RODO-2510 file (C-alpha; in nm, 4 decimals, decimal comma):
residues 330
     n   res          X          Y          Z
     1     x     8,9564    12,7718    11,6039
     2     x     9,1914    12,4720    11,6210
     3     x     9,4761    12,4524    11,3689
     4     x     9,5219    12,1549    11,1360
     5     x     9,8301    12,0928    10,9176
     6     x     9,8890    11,8310    10,6499
     7     x    10,0759    11,7907    10,3232
     8     x    10,1359    11,5645    10,0244
     9     x    10,4668    11,5068     9,8455
    10     x    10,4617    11,6132     9,4779
    11     x    10,6098    11,2896     9,3436
    12     x    10,3379    11,2253     9,0872
    13     x     9,9676    11,2715     9,0328
    14     x     9,7142    11,2118     9,3061
    15     x     9,5233    10,8856     9,2792
    16     x     9,1823    10,7741     9,4007
    17     x     9,3414    10,6404     9,7187
    18     x     9,4795    10,9871     9,7955
    19     x     9,1362    11,1365     9,7351
    20     x     8,9527    10,9103     9,9781
    21     x     9,2464    10,8783    10,2167
    22     x     9,3348    11,2451    10,2676
    23     x     9,2015    11,5013    10,0236
    24     x     8,8338    11,4344    10,0904
    25     x     8,9037    11,4891    10,4605
    26     x     9,0843    11,8133    10,3757
    27     x     8,7728    11,9375    10,1964
    28     x     8,5584    11,8590    10,4997
    29     x     8,8035    12,0011    10,7537
    30     x     8,8415    12,3393    10,5838
    31     x     8,4940    12,4325    10,7053
    32     x     8,5627    12,3499    11,0700
    33     x     8,9327    12,4215    11,1356
    34     x     9,2108    12,6690    11,0652
    35     x     9,3750    12,4587    10,7931
    36     x     9,7230    12,4698    10,6390
    37     x     9,7596    12,2294    10,3453
    38     x    10,1021    12,2307    10,1851
    39     x    10,2805    12,0677     9,8933
    40     x    10,5879    11,8979    10,0413
    41     x    10,8469    11,9640     9,7708
    42     x    11,1431    11,9604    10,0122
    43     x    11,0474    11,6089    10,1159
    44     x    11,0603    11,5018     9,7507
    45     x    11,4337    11,5826     9,7302
    46     x    11,5174    11,2508     9,8963
    47     x    11,4502    11,0826     9,5591
    48     x    11,6488    11,3238     9,3372
    49     x    11,3701    11,4764     9,1242
    50     x    11,4675    11,6716     8,8134
    51     x    11,4579    12,0517     8,8550
    52     x    11,1815    12,0983     8,5984
    53     x    10,9743    11,8291     8,7685
    54     x    10,9757    12,0096     9,1031
    55     x    10,7882    12,3118     8,9669
    56     x    10,5576    12,1131     8,7405
    57     x    10,4706    11,8536     9,0059
    58     x    10,3912    12,1223     9,2615
    59     x    10,1562    12,2932     9,0162
    60     x     9,9925    11,9603     8,9367
    61     x     9,9224    11,8805     9,3029
    62     x     9,7895    12,2344     9,3544
    63     x     9,5553    12,1955     9,0559
    64     x     9,4396    11,8601     9,1920
    65     x     9,3797    12,0069     9,5385
    66     x     9,1601    12,2768     9,3856
    67     x     8,9802    12,0350     9,1534
    68     x     8,8913    11,8146     9,4502
    69     x     8,7288    12,1047     9,6321
    70     x     8,9916    12,2606     9,8577
    71     x     8,9039    12,6297     9,8672
    72     x     9,1948    12,8778     9,9026
    73     x     8,9512    13,1232    10,0621
    74     x     8,8838    12,8734    10,3423
    75     x     9,2169    12,6925    10,3777
    76     x     9,5754    12,8094    10,3382
    77     x     9,7345    12,6212    10,0475
    78     x    10,1074    12,6756     9,9964
    79     x    10,4266    12,5199     9,8666
    80     x    10,6566    12,4039    10,1438
    81     x    10,9766    12,5530     9,9989
    82     x    10,8198    12,9007     9,9874
    83     x    10,8071    12,9142    10,3685
    84     x    11,1716    12,9365    10,4771
    85     x    11,0830    12,9454    10,8470
    86     x    11,0171    12,5715    10,8217
    87     x    11,3856    12,5137    10,7431
    88     x    11,4961    12,7205    11,0415
    89     x    11,2746    12,5239    11,2782
    90     x    11,3951    12,2026    11,1108
    91     x    11,7507    12,3039    11,2066
    92     x    11,6605    12,3715    11,5696
    93     x    11,4711    12,0433    11,6035
    94     x    11,7596    11,8498    11,4464
    95     x    11,9928    11,9873    11,7132
    96     x    11,7850    11,8038    11,9730
    97     x    11,7106    11,4877    11,7711
    98     x    11,9235    11,1813    11,8427
    99     x    12,0817    10,9545    11,5830
   100     x    11,9586    10,6337    11,7453
   101     x    11,5929    10,7357    11,7530
   102     x    11,6029    10,8546    11,3933
   103     x    11,7656    10,5320    11,2743
   104     x    11,4956    10,3257    11,4476
   105     x    11,2144    10,4986    11,2589
   106     x    11,0267    10,2467    11,0464
   107     x    10,9907    10,4794    10,7481
   108     x    11,3696    10,5366    10,7417
   109     x    11,4449    10,1659    10,7529
   110     x    11,1945    10,0939    10,4764
   111     x    11,3265    10,3693    10,2506
   112     x    11,6864    10,2586    10,3154
   113     x    11,5937     9,9113    10,1930
   114     x    11,4116    10,0482     9,8892
   115     x    11,6952    10,2784     9,7806
   116     x    12,0199    10,1327     9,9245
   117     x    12,2339    10,3484     9,6949
   118     x    12,0714    10,6693     9,8169
   119     x    12,0429    10,6531    10,1960
   120     x    12,0724    11,0280    10,2449
   121     x    12,0466    11,2517    10,5498
   122     x    11,7077    11,3733    10,4300
   123     x    11,5675    11,0235    10,4713
   124     x    11,7155    11,0018    10,8195
   125     x    11,5786    11,3376    10,9325
   126     x    11,2401    11,3065    10,7590
   127     x    11,0667    11,3007    11,1030
   128     x    11,2207    11,6326    11,2067
   129     x    11,1221    11,8056    10,8824
   130     x    10,7716    11,6650    10,9216
   131     x    10,7690    11,7939    11,2795
   132     x    10,8823    12,1386    11,1627
   133     x    10,6002    12,1489    10,9066
   134     x    10,3507    12,0840    11,1849
   135     x    10,4967    12,2732    11,4789
   136     x    10,5739    12,5921    11,2852
   137     x    10,1973    12,6537    11,2834
   138     x    10,1446    12,5088    11,6336
   139     x     9,8978    12,2598    11,4916
   140     x     9,6960    12,0535    11,7359
   141     x     9,5607    11,8022    11,4840
   142     x     9,7197    11,6321    11,1853
   143     x     9,5292    11,4029    10,9457
   144     x     9,7663    11,1116    10,8725
   145     x     9,7502    10,7475    10,7741
   146     x     9,8618    10,4611    10,9957
   147     x    10,1977    10,4470    10,8166
   148     x    10,2825    10,7916    10,9568
   149     x    10,1799    10,7288    11,3164
   150     x    10,5366    10,6638    11,4346
   151     x    10,6484    10,9915    11,2775
   152     x    10,3610    11,1651    11,4545
   153     x    10,4843    11,0234    11,7841
   154     x    10,8279    11,1618    11,6982
   155     x    10,6693    11,5043    11,6390
   156     x    10,5096    11,4923    11,9818
   157     x    10,8414    11,3851    12,1311
   158     x    11,0279    11,6752    11,9660
   159     x    10,7633    11,9205    12,0895
   160     x    10,7944    11,7883    12,4478
   161     x    11,1724    11,7904    12,4284
   162     x    11,1912    12,1536    12,3177
   163     x    10,9445    12,2596    12,5858
   164     x    11,1378    12,0683    12,8546
   165     x    11,4848    12,1876    12,7500
   166     x    11,3832    12,5528    12,7595
   167     x    11,1222    12,5214    13,0356
   168     x    10,8429    12,6657    12,8213
   169     x    10,5035    12,5596    12,6906
   170     x    10,5484    12,6792    12,3355
   171     x    10,4539    12,3784    12,1257
   172     x    10,1357    12,1739    12,1651
   173     x    10,1631    11,7976    12,1177
   174     x     9,9619    11,7443    11,7983
   175     x     9,7207    11,4541    11,7772
   176     x     9,6799    11,2223    11,4806
   177     x     9,3373    11,2852    11,3444
   178     x     9,0766    11,1498    11,1065
   179     x     8,7795    11,3692    11,0209
   180     x     8,5653    11,0644    10,9515
   181     x     8,4958    10,7980    11,2121
   182     x     8,6147    10,5205    10,9791
   183     x     8,9162    10,5564    10,7543
   184     x     8,8735    10,4226    10,4018
   185     x     9,1631    10,2178    10,2656
   186     x     9,1513    10,2076     9,8871
   187     x     9,2853     9,8763     9,7534
   188     x     9,5255     9,8322     9,4664
   189     x     9,4193     9,6836     9,1344
   190     x     9,6964     9,4245     9,1576
   191     x     9,5221     9,2462     9,4439
   192     x     9,7272     9,4159     9,7150
   193     x     9,5737     9,5743    10,0210
   194     x     9,6524     9,9377     9,9401
   195     x     9,6729    10,1610     9,6357
   196     x    10,0156    10,3220     9,6063
   197     x    10,2244    10,5008     9,3447
   198     x    10,5353    10,2910     9,4054
   199     x    10,3390     9,9697     9,3476
   200     x    10,2034    10,0780     9,0092
   201     x     9,8485     9,9757     9,1031
   202     x     9,6815    10,3172     9,0926
   203     x     9,4007    10,4917     8,9132
   204     x     9,4992    10,8573     8,8950
   205     x     9,2569    11,1464     8,9187
   206     x     9,3974    11,2801     8,5893
   207     x     9,3456    10,9518     8,4031
   208     x     9,1249    10,9370     8,0960
   209     x     8,8384    10,6936     8,0501
   210     x     9,0215    10,4580     7,8139
   211     x     9,3120    10,4152     8,0531
   212     x     9,0809    10,3537     8,3485
   213     x     8,8869    10,0870     8,1589
   214     x     9,2081     9,9140     8,0542
   215     x     9,3434     9,9071     8,4092
   216     x     9,0204     9,7821     8,5660
   217     x     8,9817     9,5020     8,3121
   218     x     9,3329     9,3834     8,4074
   219     x     9,2530     9,3814     8,7803
   220     x     9,3492     9,0584     8,9552
   221     x     9,0721     8,8046     9,0228
   222     x     9,0480     8,4343     9,1043
   223     x     8,8635     8,1338     8,9559
   224     x     8,5355     8,2238     9,1267
   225     x     8,3408     8,1221     9,4394
   226     x     8,3634     7,7554     9,5333
   227     x     8,0480     7,7482     9,7474
   228     x     7,7375     7,9683     9,8004
   229     x     7,7774     8,2590    10,0454
   230     x     8,1499     8,1937    10,0826
   231     x     8,3925     8,4529    10,2161
   232     x     8,5499     8,6703     9,9490
   233     x     8,9294     8,6421     9,9136
   234     x     9,1237     8,9685     9,9320
   235     x     9,1573     9,0154     9,5545
   236     x     8,7793     8,9932     9,5129
   237     x     8,6973     9,1933     9,8242
   238     x     8,9141     9,4683     9,6760
   239     x     8,6819     9,4929     9,3752
   240     x     8,3775     9,5023     9,6007
   241     x     8,5423     9,7764     9,8061
   242     x     8,5641     9,9817     9,4869
   243     x     8,2010     9,9043     9,4095
   244     x     8,0999    10,0207     9,7546
   245     x     8,2786    10,3519     9,7007
   246     x     8,1882    10,4515     9,3446
   247     x     7,8763    10,2524     9,2510
   248     x     7,5149    10,2670     9,3620
   249     x     7,3879    10,0429     9,6389
   250     x     7,1741     9,8539     9,3861
   251     x     7,4825     9,7797     9,1761
   252     x     7,6755     9,6584     9,4778
   253     x     7,3858     9,4416     9,5950
   254     x     7,3405     9,2943     9,2461
   255     x     7,6996     9,1715     9,2170
   256     x     7,7112     9,0689     9,5824
   257     x     7,4070     8,8529     9,5177
   258     x     7,5773     8,7036     9,2117
   259     x     7,8792     8,6201     9,4279
   260     x     7,6655     8,4584     9,6954
   261     x     7,4747     8,2353     9,4535
   262     x     7,7916     8,1436     9,2612
   263     x     7,6860     8,2937     8,9264
   264     x     7,9163     8,5967     8,9236
   265     x     8,0974     8,6848     8,6000
   266     x     8,4062     8,8895     8,6750
   267     x     8,4086     9,0413     8,3268
   268     x     8,0635     9,1905     8,3851
   269     x     8,1650     9,3171     8,7270
   270     x     8,4809     9,4828     8,5904
   271     x     8,2974     9,6489     8,3019
   272     x     8,0411     9,7992     8,5391
   273     x     8,3093     9,8991     8,7881
   274     x     8,5159    10,0662     8,5160
   275     x     8,2196    10,2746     8,3988
   276     x     8,1366    10,3777     8,7542
   277     x     8,4968    10,4817     8,8230
   278     x     8,4999    10,6814     8,4981
   279     x     8,1761    10,8555     8,5965
   280     x     8,3188    10,9378     8,9411
   281     x     8,6539    11,0518     8,8071
   282     x     8,5554    11,2514     8,4987
   283     x     8,4330    11,5732     8,6687
   284     x     8,7520    11,5876     8,8769
   285     x     8,9695    11,5188     8,5714
   286     x     8,8013    11,7971     8,3756
   287     x     8,8565    12,0465     8,6588
   288     x     9,2231    11,9431     8,6874
   289     x     9,2747    12,0090     8,3161
   290     x     9,1051    12,3462     8,3510
   291     x     9,3296    12,4517     8,6381
   292     x     9,6428    12,3146     8,4706
   293     x     9,5679    12,5379     8,1744
   294     x     9,5799    12,8473     8,3954
   295     x     9,9284    12,8594     8,5496
   296     x     9,8847    13,2290     8,6259
   297     x     9,5948    13,1473     8,8593
   298     x     9,7841    12,8578     9,0187
   299     x    10,0864    13,0784     9,0890
   300     x     9,8627    13,3519     9,2318
   301     x     9,6929    13,1054     9,4695
   302     x    10,0334    12,9708     9,5756
   303     x    10,1599    13,3251     9,6490
   304     x     9,8511    13,4092     9,8524
   305     x     9,8908    13,0880    10,0501
   306     x    10,2571    13,1638    10,1114
   307     x    10,1714    13,5043    10,2582
   308     x     9,9258    13,3473    10,5029
   309     x    10,1655    13,0672    10,5951
   310     x    10,4507    13,3177    10,6428
   311     x    10,2407    13,5213    10,8837
   312     x    10,1805    13,2170    11,1030
   313     x    10,5345    13,0763    11,0761
   314     x    10,7102    13,4074    11,1474
   315     x    10,5306    13,4428    11,4789
   316     x    10,6490    13,0992    11,5862
   317     x    11,0085    13,1505    11,4738
   318     x    11,0331    13,4854    11,6540
   319     x    10,9284    13,3092    11,9750
   320     x    11,1698    13,0209    11,9148
   321     x    11,4647    13,2545    11,8545
   322     x    11,3918    13,4496    12,1702
   323     x    11,3536    13,1330    12,3774
   324     x    11,6814    12,9850    12,2491
   325     x    11,8647    13,3139    12,2993
   326     x    11,9283    13,4435    11,9468
   327     x    11,8926    13,8113    11,8668
   328     x    11,5601    13,9211    11,7332
   329     x    11,5117    13,9679    11,3609
   330     x    11,2592    14,1893    11,1834
***
């Protein structure tokens, strides 16, 4: 069975965009692949999280994973920092990563602009840590968004480079992968093209009904259609994208018809959309609260996942040490 690896940074709660962009695919993939889904707490250190937040955020993401349907009996779920072999492979890969190629990475340049007072080595070597996360399990497929494609190419480059330097065929070159034929991009409520935590335009899976309604009613719109059957501007298409995801086909068709004949009332659309998002979100929110109330279970699941991830990672690191020339360890 082919191995799949992916992770999410615990820098806040998961939002609806995360659910449709990654987590829903995780749920589908766990039935068809050997899956390792981790919580990337080492990656979060580039933004100086508080110590208490690291533990709490990891538990929150774990609870959200479980609430969304990821089954620890089918997929290995673990916290990145519990698998120390990742750090060792990160070191080896860094020894063969070049400053120029790391500095040219788009994600590094973007983060350096966003946090000019904190351009740390972790930001620079993000691609090698990401590669270590993937290669330590010899994954052949990795579900990622378009914004991570350059880092995926770096992972393939590091795998090739290690194999070529030591004249081995240890690491496969993992492919970027989407379980569904068409990726769904969830728009932001501020009229932007993508929902994101840093943009403050999210609806979180943990959010209560009142907060969801308030956010949706503030969603950006325009003055309305200027002619029958006109093309929808981005801010309006964003609302219809939400309708297409969470509402019934009849609801979508009703408001689409109102748009086409010029009689649409955005207030009515938002009220219906808010109720449909609440109805979609509420079962997930309730399960998150249930899991968050049982930290003993969360910690047990994390420990079990760590044991499985260790078993896979240790095999790889033993091979890497022998190939490089270090003495064997137990």
